[in-house]
PyMOL Python script that loads the backbone (N, CA, C, O; Angstrom):
from pymol import cmd

cmd.read_pdbstr("""\
ATOM      1  N   MET A   1      90.737 -60.129  18.047  1.00  0.00           N
ATOM      2  CA  MET A   1      90.921 -59.180  16.746  1.00  0.00           C
ATOM      3  C   MET A   1      89.574 -59.127  16.410  1.00  0.00           C
ATOM      4  O   MET A   1      88.903 -60.155  16.500  1.00  0.00           O
ATOM      5  N   PRO A   2      88.966 -57.848  15.952  1.00  0.00           N
ATOM      6  CA  PRO A   2      87.911 -57.724  15.501  1.00  0.00           C
ATOM      7  C   PRO A   2      87.434 -58.231  13.997  1.00  0.00           C
ATOM      8  O   PRO A   2      88.183 -58.153  13.024  1.00  0.00           O
ATOM      9  N   LYS A   3      86.380 -58.645  13.949  1.00  0.00           N
ATOM     10  CA  LYS A   3      86.003 -59.409  12.425  1.00  0.00           C
ATOM     11  C   LYS A   3      86.382 -58.551  11.255  1.00  0.00           C
ATOM     12  O   LYS A   3      86.899 -59.055  10.258  1.00  0.00           O
ATOM     13  N   ILE A   4      86.124 -57.189  11.359  1.00  0.00           N
ATOM     14  CA  ILE A   4      86.371 -56.909  10.021  1.00  0.00           C
ATOM     15  C   ILE A   4      88.059 -56.553  10.058  1.00  0.00           C
ATOM     16  O   ILE A   4      88.652 -56.388   8.992  1.00  0.00           O
ATOM     17  N   LEU A   5      88.549 -56.483  10.955  1.00  0.00           N
ATOM     18  CA  LEU A   5      90.217 -56.322  10.670  1.00  0.00           C
ATOM     19  C   LEU A   5      90.648 -57.702   9.988  1.00  0.00           C
ATOM     20  O   LEU A   5      91.540 -57.765   9.142  1.00  0.00           O
ATOM     21  N   GLN A   6      89.908 -58.814  10.455  1.00  0.00           N
ATOM     22  CA  GLN A   6      90.253 -59.855   9.828  1.00  0.00           C
ATOM     23  C   GLN A   6      90.042 -60.241   8.626  1.00  0.00           C
ATOM     24  O   GLN A   6      90.734 -60.978   7.924  1.00  0.00           O
ATOM     25  N   ARG A   7      88.772 -59.569   8.333  1.00  0.00           N
ATOM     26  CA  ARG A   7      88.556 -59.505   6.738  1.00  0.00           C
ATOM     27  C   ARG A   7      89.469 -58.835   5.674  1.00  0.00           C
ATOM     28  O   ARG A   7      89.873 -59.262   4.592  1.00  0.00           O
ATOM     29  N   ILE A   8      89.716 -57.392   6.456  1.00  0.00           N
ATOM     30  CA  ILE A   8      90.623 -56.602   5.824  1.00  0.00           C
ATOM     31  C   ILE A   8      91.904 -57.246   5.451  1.00  0.00           C
ATOM     32  O   ILE A   8      92.328 -57.118   4.302  1.00  0.00           O
ATOM     33  N   ARG A   9      92.606 -57.991   6.423  1.00  0.00           N
ATOM     34  CA  ARG A   9      94.119 -59.232   6.278  1.00  0.00           C
ATOM     35  C   ARG A   9      93.406 -59.899   5.381  1.00  0.00           C
ATOM     36  O   ARG A   9      94.117 -59.778   4.384  1.00  0.00           O
ATOM     37  N   THR A  10      92.471 -60.529   5.055  1.00  0.00           N
ATOM     38  CA  THR A  10      92.274 -61.561   4.193  1.00  0.00           C
ATOM     39  C   THR A  10      92.096 -60.950   2.889  1.00  0.00           C
ATOM     40  O   THR A  10      92.699 -61.494   1.964  1.00  0.00           O
ATOM     41  N   ILE A  11      91.367 -59.895   2.620  1.00  0.00           N
ATOM     42  CA  ILE A  11      91.799 -59.306   1.346  1.00  0.00           C
ATOM     43  C   ILE A  11      92.797 -58.778   0.846  1.00  0.00           C
ATOM     44  O   ILE A  11      92.927 -59.099  -0.335  1.00  0.00           O
ATOM     45  N   TRP A  12      93.607 -58.068   1.241  1.00  0.00           N
ATOM     46  CA  TRP A  12      94.740 -57.544   1.637  1.00  0.00           C
ATOM     47  C   TRP A  12      95.878 -58.313   1.083  1.00  0.00           C
ATOM     48  O   TRP A  12      96.447 -57.992   0.040  1.00  0.00           O
ATOM     49  N   ASP A  13      96.282 -59.616   2.006  1.00  0.00           N
ATOM     50  CA  ASP A  13      96.946 -60.917   1.921  1.00  0.00           C
ATOM     51  C   ASP A  13      96.657 -61.233   0.501  1.00  0.00           C
ATOM     52  O   ASP A  13      97.576 -60.985  -0.278  1.00  0.00           O
ATOM     53  N   SER A  14      95.393 -61.810  -0.073  1.00  0.00           N
ATOM     54  CA  SER A  14      94.995 -62.394  -1.365  1.00  0.00           C
ATOM     55  C   SER A  14      95.445 -61.403  -2.344  1.00  0.00           C
ATOM     56  O   SER A  14      96.054 -61.781  -3.346  1.00  0.00           O
ATOM     57  N   ALA A  15      95.211 -60.245  -2.148  1.00  0.00           N
ATOM     58  CA  ALA A  15      95.474 -59.029  -3.319  1.00  0.00           C
ATOM     59  C   ALA A  15      96.835 -58.718  -3.510  1.00  0.00           C
ATOM     60  O   ALA A  15      97.164 -58.013  -4.465  1.00  0.00           O
ATOM     61  N   ARG A  16      98.008 -59.342  -2.386  1.00  0.00           N
ATOM     62  CA  ARG A  16      99.633 -59.315  -2.656  1.00  0.00           C
ATOM     63  C   ARG A  16      99.720 -60.667  -3.002  1.00  0.00           C
ATOM     64  O   ARG A  16     100.360 -60.833  -4.040  1.00  0.00           O
ATOM     65  N   GLY A  17      99.318 -61.631  -2.514  1.00  0.00           N
ATOM     66  CA  GLY A  17      99.573 -63.164  -3.309  1.00  0.00           C
ATOM     67  C   GLY A  17      99.339 -62.991  -4.809  1.00  0.00           C
ATOM     68  O   GLY A  17     100.193 -63.377  -5.607  1.00  0.00           O
ATOM     69  N   GLN A  18      98.107 -62.373  -5.242  1.00  0.00           N
ATOM     70  CA  GLN A  18      97.952 -62.221  -6.564  1.00  0.00           C
ATOM     71  C   GLN A  18      98.604 -61.573  -7.342  1.00  0.00           C
ATOM     72  O   GLN A  18      98.729 -61.880  -8.528  1.00  0.00           O
ATOM     73  N   ALA A  19      99.179 -60.469  -6.744  1.00  0.00           N
ATOM     74  CA  ALA A  19     100.120 -59.231  -7.578  1.00  0.00           C
ATOM     75  C   ALA A  19     101.512 -60.092  -7.654  1.00  0.00           C
ATOM     76  O   ALA A  19     102.157 -60.011  -8.699  1.00  0.00           O
ATOM     77  N   ALA A  20     102.005 -60.923  -6.575  1.00  0.00           N
ATOM     78  CA  ALA A  20     103.051 -61.602  -6.813  1.00  0.00           C
ATOM     79  C   ALA A  20     103.202 -62.555  -7.816  1.00  0.00           C
ATOM     80  O   ALA A  20     104.248 -62.881  -8.377  1.00  0.00           O
ATOM     81  N   ARG A  21     101.735 -63.102  -8.054  1.00  0.00           N
ATOM     82  CA  ARG A  21     101.949 -64.311  -9.073  1.00  0.00           C
ATOM     83  C   ARG A  21     101.925 -63.514 -10.222  1.00  0.00           C
ATOM     84  O   ARG A  21     102.756 -63.810 -11.081  1.00  0.00           O
ATOM     85  N   SER A  22     101.171 -62.571 -10.449  1.00  0.00           N
ATOM     86  CA  SER A  22     101.173 -62.056 -11.822  1.00  0.00           C
ATOM     87  C   SER A  22     102.535 -61.521 -12.248  1.00  0.00           C
ATOM     88  O   SER A  22     102.943 -61.794 -13.378  1.00  0.00           O
ATOM     89  N   VAL A  23     103.333 -60.707 -11.343  1.00  0.00           N
ATOM     90  CA  VAL A  23     104.720 -60.518 -11.378  1.00  0.00           C
ATOM     91  C   VAL A  23     105.378 -61.691 -11.821  1.00  0.00           C
ATOM     92  O   VAL A  23     106.147 -61.471 -12.757  1.00  0.00           O
ATOM     93  N   ASN A  24     105.320 -62.837 -11.453  1.00  0.00           N
ATOM     94  CA  ASN A  24     106.322 -64.017 -11.716  1.00  0.00           C
ATOM     95  C   ASN A  24     105.736 -64.335 -12.886  1.00  0.00           C
ATOM     96  O   ASN A  24     106.581 -64.605 -13.739  1.00  0.00           O
ATOM     97  N   ILE A  25     104.564 -64.413 -13.284  1.00  0.00           N
ATOM     98  CA  ILE A  25     104.444 -64.855 -14.606  1.00  0.00           C
ATOM     99  C   ILE A  25     104.899 -63.931 -15.754  1.00  0.00           C
ATOM    100  O   ILE A  25     105.499 -64.245 -16.782  1.00  0.00           O
ATOM    101  N   ALA A  26     104.487 -62.755 -15.354  1.00  0.00           N
ATOM    102  CA  ALA A  26     105.171 -61.584 -16.633  1.00  0.00           C
ATOM    103  C   ALA A  26     107.013 -61.632 -16.454  1.00  0.00           C
ATOM    104  O   ALA A  26     107.588 -61.113 -17.411  1.00  0.00           O
ATOM    105  N   HIS A  27     107.662 -62.026 -15.675  1.00  0.00           N
ATOM    106  CA  HIS A  27     109.025 -62.597 -15.461  1.00  0.00           C
ATOM    107  C   HIS A  27     109.552 -63.530 -15.992  1.00  0.00           C
ATOM    108  O   HIS A  27     110.677 -63.636 -16.479  1.00  0.00           O
ATOM    109  N   VAL A  28     108.436 -64.485 -15.873  1.00  0.00           N
ATOM    110  CA  VAL A  28     108.860 -66.059 -16.701  1.00  0.00           C
ATOM    111  C   VAL A  28     108.639 -65.877 -18.370  1.00  0.00           C
ATOM    112  O   VAL A  28     109.448 -66.262 -19.214  1.00  0.00           O
ATOM    113  N   CYS A  29     107.287 -65.166 -18.660  1.00  0.00           N
ATOM    114  CA  CYS A  29     107.299 -64.875 -20.047  1.00  0.00           C
ATOM    115  C   CYS A  29     108.245 -63.919 -20.446  1.00  0.00           C
ATOM    116  O   CYS A  29     108.732 -64.187 -21.544  1.00  0.00           O
ATOM    117  N   ALA A  30     108.705 -62.811 -19.881  1.00  0.00           N
ATOM    118  CA  ALA A  30     109.744 -61.927 -20.359  1.00  0.00           C
ATOM    119  C   ALA A  30     111.142 -62.896 -20.563  1.00  0.00           C
ATOM    120  O   ALA A  30     111.869 -62.787 -21.550  1.00  0.00           O
ATOM    121  N   ASN A  31     111.312 -63.576 -19.780  1.00  0.00           N
ATOM    122  CA  ASN A  31     112.541 -64.469 -19.828  1.00  0.00           C
ATOM    123  C   ASN A  31     112.648 -65.374 -21.153  1.00  0.00           C
ATOM    124  O   ASN A  31     113.579 -65.525 -21.943  1.00  0.00           O
ATOM    125  N   TRP A  32     111.331 -65.930 -21.108  1.00  0.00           N
ATOM    126  CA  TRP A  32     111.066 -66.959 -22.405  1.00  0.00           C
ATOM    127  C   TRP A  32     111.289 -66.445 -23.611  1.00  0.00           C
ATOM    128  O   TRP A  32     111.988 -66.968 -24.479  1.00  0.00           O
ATOM    129  N   LEU A  33     110.654 -65.325 -23.700  1.00  0.00           N
ATOM    130  CA  LEU A  33     110.697 -64.537 -24.851  1.00  0.00           C
ATOM    131  C   LEU A  33     112.387 -63.679 -25.432  1.00  0.00           C
ATOM    132  O   LEU A  33     112.888 -63.525 -26.546  1.00  0.00           O
ATOM    133  N   ILE A  34     112.751 -63.355 -24.259  1.00  0.00           N
ATOM    134  CA  ILE A  34     114.214 -63.026 -24.513  1.00  0.00           C
ATOM    135  C   ILE A  34     115.344 -64.413 -24.836  1.00  0.00           C
ATOM    136  O   ILE A  34     116.223 -64.281 -25.688  1.00  0.00           O
ATOM    137  N   GLY A  35     115.223 -65.414 -24.231  1.00  0.00           N
ATOM    138  CA  GLY A  35     115.428 -66.489 -24.772  1.00  0.00           C
ATOM    139  C   GLY A  35     115.394 -67.517 -26.304  1.00  0.00           C
ATOM    140  O   GLY A  35     116.106 -68.330 -26.892  1.00  0.00           O
ATOM    141  N   ARG A  36     114.162 -66.894 -26.429  1.00  0.00           N
ATOM    142  CA  ARG A  36     113.874 -67.301 -27.956  1.00  0.00           C
ATOM    143  C   ARG A  36     114.424 -66.028 -28.892  1.00  0.00           C
ATOM    144  O   ARG A  36     114.774 -66.298 -30.041  1.00  0.00           O
ATOM    145  N   GLU A  37     114.487 -64.989 -28.538  1.00  0.00           N
ATOM    146  CA  GLU A  37     115.317 -64.127 -29.349  1.00  0.00           C
ATOM    147  C   GLU A  37     116.875 -64.413 -29.375  1.00  0.00           C
ATOM    148  O   GLU A  37     117.519 -64.163 -30.394  1.00  0.00           O
ATOM    149  N   ILE A  38     117.272 -64.763 -28.623  1.00  0.00           N
ATOM    150  CA  ILE A  38     118.888 -65.040 -28.358  1.00  0.00           C
ATOM    151  C   ILE A  38     118.882 -66.340 -29.269  1.00  0.00           C
ATOM    152  O   ILE A  38     119.672 -66.425 -30.208  1.00  0.00           O
ATOM    153  N   VAL A  39     118.244 -67.054 -29.064  1.00  0.00           N
ATOM    154  CA  VAL A  39     118.586 -68.786 -29.930  1.00  0.00           C
ATOM    155  C   VAL A  39     117.914 -68.442 -30.950  1.00  0.00           C
ATOM    156  O   VAL A  39     118.239 -69.313 -31.758  1.00  0.00           O
ATOM    157  N   GLU A  40     116.983 -67.565 -31.624  1.00  0.00           N
ATOM    158  CA  GLU A  40     116.787 -67.491 -33.216  1.00  0.00           C
ATOM    159  C   GLU A  40     118.043 -66.537 -33.622  1.00  0.00           C
ATOM    160  O   GLU A  40     118.606 -66.866 -34.666  1.00  0.00           O
ATOM    161  N   GLU A  41     118.467 -65.598 -33.057  1.00  0.00           N
ATOM    162  CA  GLU A  41     119.866 -64.890 -33.428  1.00  0.00           C
ATOM    163  C   GLU A  41     120.853 -65.761 -33.434  1.00  0.00           C
ATOM    164  O   GLU A  41     121.411 -65.923 -34.519  1.00  0.00           O
ATOM    165  N   GLU A  42     121.204 -66.330 -32.585  1.00  0.00           N
ATOM    166  CA  GLU A  42     122.284 -67.162 -32.622  1.00  0.00           C
ATOM    167  C   GLU A  42     122.150 -68.625 -33.939  1.00  0.00           C
ATOM    168  O   GLU A  42     123.130 -69.107 -34.509  1.00  0.00           O
ATOM    169  N   GLN A  43     120.918 -69.002 -34.120  1.00  0.00           N
ATOM    170  CA  GLN A  43     120.765 -69.891 -35.079  1.00  0.00           C
ATOM    171  C   GLN A  43     120.729 -69.432 -36.467  1.00  0.00           C
ATOM    172  O   GLN A  43     121.123 -70.083 -37.435  1.00  0.00           O
ATOM    173  N   ALA A  44     120.288 -68.405 -36.485  1.00  0.00           N
ATOM    174  CA  ALA A  44     120.165 -67.791 -37.924  1.00  0.00           C
ATOM    175  C   ALA A  44     119.872 -68.759 -38.775  1.00  0.00           C
ATOM    176  O   ALA A  44     120.699 -69.250 -39.545  1.00  0.00           O
ATOM    177  N   GLY A  45     118.322 -69.199 -38.669  1.00  0.00           N
ATOM    178  CA  GLY A  45     117.798 -70.289 -39.318  1.00  0.00           C
ATOM    179  C   GLY A  45     118.613 -71.592 -39.306  1.00  0.00           C
ATOM    180  O   GLY A  45     118.178 -72.403 -40.123  1.00  0.00           O
ATOM    181  N   GLU A  46     119.455 -71.927 -38.750  1.00  0.00           N
ATOM    182  CA  GLU A  46     120.194 -73.297 -39.211  1.00  0.00           C
ATOM    183  C   GLU A  46     119.729 -74.191 -37.496  1.00  0.00           C
ATOM    184  O   GLU A  46     119.523 -73.571 -36.453  1.00  0.00           O
ATOM    185  N   GLU A  47     119.677 -75.370 -37.608  1.00  0.00           N
ATOM    186  CA  GLU A  47     119.487 -76.129 -36.466  1.00  0.00           C
ATOM    187  C   GLU A  47     119.898 -75.773 -35.291  1.00  0.00           C
ATOM    188  O   GLU A  47     119.168 -75.565 -34.323  1.00  0.00           O
ATOM    189  N   ARG A  48     121.635 -75.647 -35.339  1.00  0.00           N
ATOM    190  CA  ARG A  48     122.485 -75.016 -34.248  1.00  0.00           C
ATOM    191  C   ARG A  48     123.045 -73.976 -34.409  1.00  0.00           C
ATOM    192  O   ARG A  48     123.131 -73.628 -35.587  1.00  0.00           O
ATOM    193  N   ALA A  49     123.433 -73.381 -33.739  1.00  0.00           N
ATOM    194  CA  ALA A  49     124.423 -72.237 -33.531  1.00  0.00           C
ATOM    195  C   ALA A  49     125.936 -72.489 -33.701  1.00  0.00           C
ATOM    196  O   ALA A  49     126.392 -73.483 -33.136  1.00  0.00           O
ATOM    197  N   GLU A  50     126.642 -71.816 -34.310  1.00  0.00           N
ATOM    198  CA  GLU A  50     127.981 -72.139 -34.667  1.00  0.00           C
ATOM    199  C   GLU A  50     128.709 -71.153 -33.532  1.00  0.00           C
ATOM    200  O   GLU A  50     129.439 -71.849 -32.827  1.00  0.00           O
ATOM    201  N   HIS A  51     128.735 -69.841 -33.164  1.00  0.00           N
ATOM    202  CA  HIS A  51     129.254 -69.108 -32.337  1.00  0.00           C
ATOM    203  C   HIS A  51     128.732 -68.855 -30.664  1.00  0.00           C
ATOM    204  O   HIS A  51     129.379 -68.135 -29.904  1.00  0.00           O
ATOM    205  N   GLY A  52     127.759 -69.405 -30.342  1.00  0.00           N
ATOM    206  CA  GLY A  52     127.639 -69.372 -28.720  1.00  0.00           C
ATOM    207  C   GLY A  52     127.481 -68.004 -28.286  1.00  0.00           C
ATOM    208  O   GLY A  52     126.839 -67.113 -28.842  1.00  0.00           O
ATOM    209  N   ALA A  53     128.197 -67.953 -27.147  1.00  0.00           N
ATOM    210  CA  ALA A  53     128.016 -66.788 -26.112  1.00  0.00           C
ATOM    211  C   ALA A  53     128.559 -65.427 -27.037  1.00  0.00           C
ATOM    212  O   ALA A  53     127.923 -64.385 -26.882  1.00  0.00           O
ATOM    213  N   THR A  54     129.543 -65.428 -27.847  1.00  0.00           N
ATOM    214  CA  THR A  54     130.228 -64.701 -28.214  1.00  0.00           C
ATOM    215  C   THR A  54     128.985 -63.686 -28.664  1.00  0.00           C
ATOM    216  O   THR A  54     128.698 -62.663 -28.042  1.00  0.00           O
ATOM    217  N   LEU A  55     128.385 -64.102 -29.716  1.00  0.00           N
ATOM    218  CA  LEU A  55     126.799 -63.174 -30.218  1.00  0.00           C
ATOM    219  C   LEU A  55     126.324 -62.736 -29.111  1.00  0.00           C
ATOM    220  O   LEU A  55     125.662 -61.753 -29.445  1.00  0.00           O
ATOM    221  N   ILE A  56     126.242 -62.876 -27.827  1.00  0.00           N
ATOM    222  CA  ILE A  56     125.258 -62.329 -27.098  1.00  0.00           C
ATOM    223  C   ILE A  56     126.133 -61.461 -25.756  1.00  0.00           C
ATOM    224  O   ILE A  56     125.576 -61.007 -24.757  1.00  0.00           O
ATOM    225  N   GLN A  57     127.541 -61.391 -26.043  1.00  0.00           N
ATOM    226  CA  GLN A  57     128.176 -60.703 -25.135  1.00  0.00           C
ATOM    227  C   GLN A  57     127.761 -59.132 -25.070  1.00  0.00           C
ATOM    228  O   GLN A  57     127.493 -58.551 -24.018  1.00  0.00           O
ATOM    229  N   SER A  58     127.750 -58.578 -26.275  1.00  0.00           N
ATOM    230  CA  SER A  58     127.549 -57.122 -26.144  1.00  0.00           C
ATOM    231  C   SER A  58     126.225 -56.945 -25.956  1.00  0.00           C
ATOM    232  O   SER A  58     125.989 -55.842 -25.464  1.00  0.00           O
ATOM    233  N   PRO A  59     125.102 -57.723 -26.194  1.00  0.00           N
ATOM    234  CA  PRO A  59     123.435 -57.142 -25.622  1.00  0.00           C
ATOM    235  C   PRO A  59     123.765 -57.554 -23.905  1.00  0.00           C
ATOM    236  O   PRO A  59     123.274 -56.739 -23.125  1.00  0.00           O
ATOM    237  N   SER A  60     124.476 -58.630 -23.306  1.00  0.00           N
ATOM    238  CA  SER A  60     124.616 -59.097 -22.368  1.00  0.00           C
ATOM    239  C   SER A  60     125.152 -57.772 -21.176  1.00  0.00           C
ATOM    240  O   SER A  60     124.613 -57.447 -20.118  1.00  0.00           O
ATOM    241  N   GLU A  61     126.269 -57.272 -21.768  1.00  0.00           N
ATOM    242  CA  GLU A  61     126.964 -56.222 -20.941  1.00  0.00           C
ATOM    243  C   GLU A  61     125.972 -54.722 -21.157  1.00  0.00           C
ATOM    244  O   GLU A  61     126.092 -53.818 -20.330  1.00  0.00           O
ATOM    245  N   GLN A  62     125.207 -54.610 -22.093  1.00  0.00           N
ATOM    246  CA  GLN A  62     124.133 -53.444 -22.560  1.00  0.00           C
ATOM    247  C   GLN A  62     123.407 -53.489 -21.595  1.00  0.00           C
ATOM    248  O   GLN A  62     123.343 -52.550 -20.801  1.00  0.00           O
ATOM    249  N   SER A  63     122.524 -54.890 -21.434  1.00  0.00           N
ATOM    250  CA  SER A  63     121.342 -55.142 -20.744  1.00  0.00           C
ATOM    251  C   SER A  63     121.395 -54.906 -19.036  1.00  0.00           C
ATOM    252  O   SER A  63     120.528 -54.530 -18.247  1.00  0.00           O
ATOM    253  N   THR A  64     123.009 -55.359 -18.829  1.00  0.00           N
ATOM    254  CA  THR A  64     123.113 -55.841 -17.289  1.00  0.00           C
ATOM    255  C   THR A  64     123.747 -54.140 -16.970  1.00  0.00           C
ATOM    256  O   THR A  64     123.791 -53.900 -15.764  1.00  0.00           O
ATOM    257  N   GLY A  65     124.025 -53.463 -17.499  1.00  0.00           N
ATOM    258  CA  GLY A  65     124.282 -51.737 -17.121  1.00  0.00           C
ATOM    259  C   GLY A  65     122.868 -51.194 -17.226  1.00  0.00           C
ATOM    260  O   GLY A  65     122.656 -50.285 -16.424  1.00  0.00           O
ATOM    261  N   GLU A  66     121.896 -51.502 -17.969  1.00  0.00           N
ATOM    262  CA  GLU A  66     120.760 -50.913 -17.948  1.00  0.00           C
ATOM    263  C   GLU A  66     119.681 -51.418 -16.799  1.00  0.00           C
ATOM    264  O   GLU A  66     119.092 -50.564 -16.135  1.00  0.00           O
ATOM    265  N   TYR A  67     119.476 -52.591 -16.615  1.00  0.00           N
ATOM    266  CA  TYR A  67     118.884 -53.657 -15.769  1.00  0.00           C
ATOM    267  C   TYR A  67     119.581 -53.921 -14.446  1.00  0.00           C
ATOM    268  O   TYR A  67     118.992 -54.261 -13.420  1.00  0.00           O
ATOM    269  N   ASP A  68     120.710 -53.762 -14.546  1.00  0.00           N
ATOM    270  CA  ASP A  68     121.583 -54.165 -13.212  1.00  0.00           C
ATOM    271  C   ASP A  68     121.976 -55.666 -13.199  1.00  0.00           C
ATOM    272  O   ASP A  68     123.187 -55.877 -13.265  1.00  0.00           O
ATOM    273  N   SER A  69     121.124 -56.786 -13.121  1.00  0.00           N
ATOM    274  CA  SER A  69     121.688 -57.891 -12.952  1.00  0.00           C
ATOM    275  C   SER A  69     120.725 -58.592 -13.652  1.00  0.00           C
ATOM    276  O   SER A  69     119.690 -58.030 -14.010  1.00  0.00           O
ATOM    277  N   GLY A  70     120.980 -59.930 -13.922  1.00  0.00           N
ATOM    278  CA  GLY A  70     120.406 -61.026 -14.610  1.00  0.00           C
ATOM    279  C   GLY A  70     120.556 -61.196 -16.049  1.00  0.00           C
ATOM    280  O   GLY A  70     119.927 -62.133 -16.541  1.00  0.00           O
ATOM    281  N   PHE A  71     121.214 -60.528 -16.762  1.00  0.00           N
ATOM    282  CA  PHE A  71     121.746 -60.607 -18.183  1.00  0.00           C
ATOM    283  C   PHE A  71     122.854 -61.115 -18.387  1.00  0.00           C
ATOM    284  O   PHE A  71     123.169 -61.296 -19.563  1.00  0.00           O
ATOM    285  N   SER A  72     123.959 -61.575 -17.128  1.00  0.00           N
ATOM    286  CA  SER A  72     125.161 -62.095 -17.512  1.00  0.00           C
ATOM    287  C   SER A  72     125.544 -63.138 -18.595  1.00  0.00           C
ATOM    288  O   SER A  72     124.723 -64.002 -18.903  1.00  0.00           O
ATOM    289  N   VAL A  73     126.479 -63.098 -19.043  1.00  0.00           N
ATOM    290  CA  VAL A  73     126.397 -64.278 -20.304  1.00  0.00           C
ATOM    291  C   VAL A  73     126.713 -65.830 -19.682  1.00  0.00           C
ATOM    292  O   VAL A  73     126.266 -66.870 -20.166  1.00  0.00           O
ATOM    293  N   GLY A  74     127.560 -65.730 -18.535  1.00  0.00           N
ATOM    294  CA  GLY A  74     127.793 -66.712 -17.412  1.00  0.00           C
ATOM    295  C   GLY A  74     126.229 -67.563 -16.964  1.00  0.00           C
ATOM    296  O   GLY A  74     126.193 -68.777 -16.764  1.00  0.00           O
ATOM    297  N   ALA A  75     125.138 -66.749 -16.876  1.00  0.00           N
ATOM    298  CA  ALA A  75     124.085 -67.029 -16.104  1.00  0.00           C
ATOM    299  C   ALA A  75     123.022 -67.746 -17.305  1.00  0.00           C
ATOM    300  O   ALA A  75     122.016 -68.430 -17.120  1.00  0.00           O
ATOM    301  N   SER A  76     123.632 -67.327 -18.517  1.00  0.00           N
ATOM    302  CA  SER A  76     122.969 -68.145 -19.810  1.00  0.00           C
ATOM    303  C   SER A  76     123.294 -69.440 -19.992  1.00  0.00           C
ATOM    304  O   SER A  76     122.486 -70.201 -20.526  1.00  0.00           O
ATOM    305  N   LYS A  77     124.459 -69.845 -19.594  1.00  0.00           N
ATOM    306  CA  LYS A  77     124.970 -70.911 -19.635  1.00  0.00           C
ATOM    307  C   LYS A  77     124.281 -72.255 -18.432  1.00  0.00           C
ATOM    308  O   LYS A  77     124.223 -72.187 -17.204  1.00  0.00           O
ATOM    309  N   ILE A  78     123.882 -73.273 -19.253  1.00  0.00           N
ATOM    310  CA  ILE A  78     123.052 -74.313 -18.515  1.00  0.00           C
ATOM    311  C   ILE A  78     124.175 -75.688 -18.547  1.00  0.00           C
ATOM    312  O   ILE A  78     123.855 -76.758 -18.031  1.00  0.00           O
TER     313      ILE A  78
END
""", "prot")
cmd.dss("prot")
cmd.show_as("cartoon", "prot")
cmd.util.cbc("prot")
cmd.orient("prot")
């Protein structure tokens, strides 16, 4: 393999890896922020929430319709 092709592949592979890491970091941050919003809404200033998943049912359904998957109420249970 010519040396230039190897250097181009190295540059391209490095860029692809960096892009994937950036997307993963952004996705983790978005999920953390969404979780924080849900907890703050459910707890309403209290130490613990009273009503649980019923509060997030409507936003879950709306988000799943808009973003396809990953926002189901069942997925939020640990």
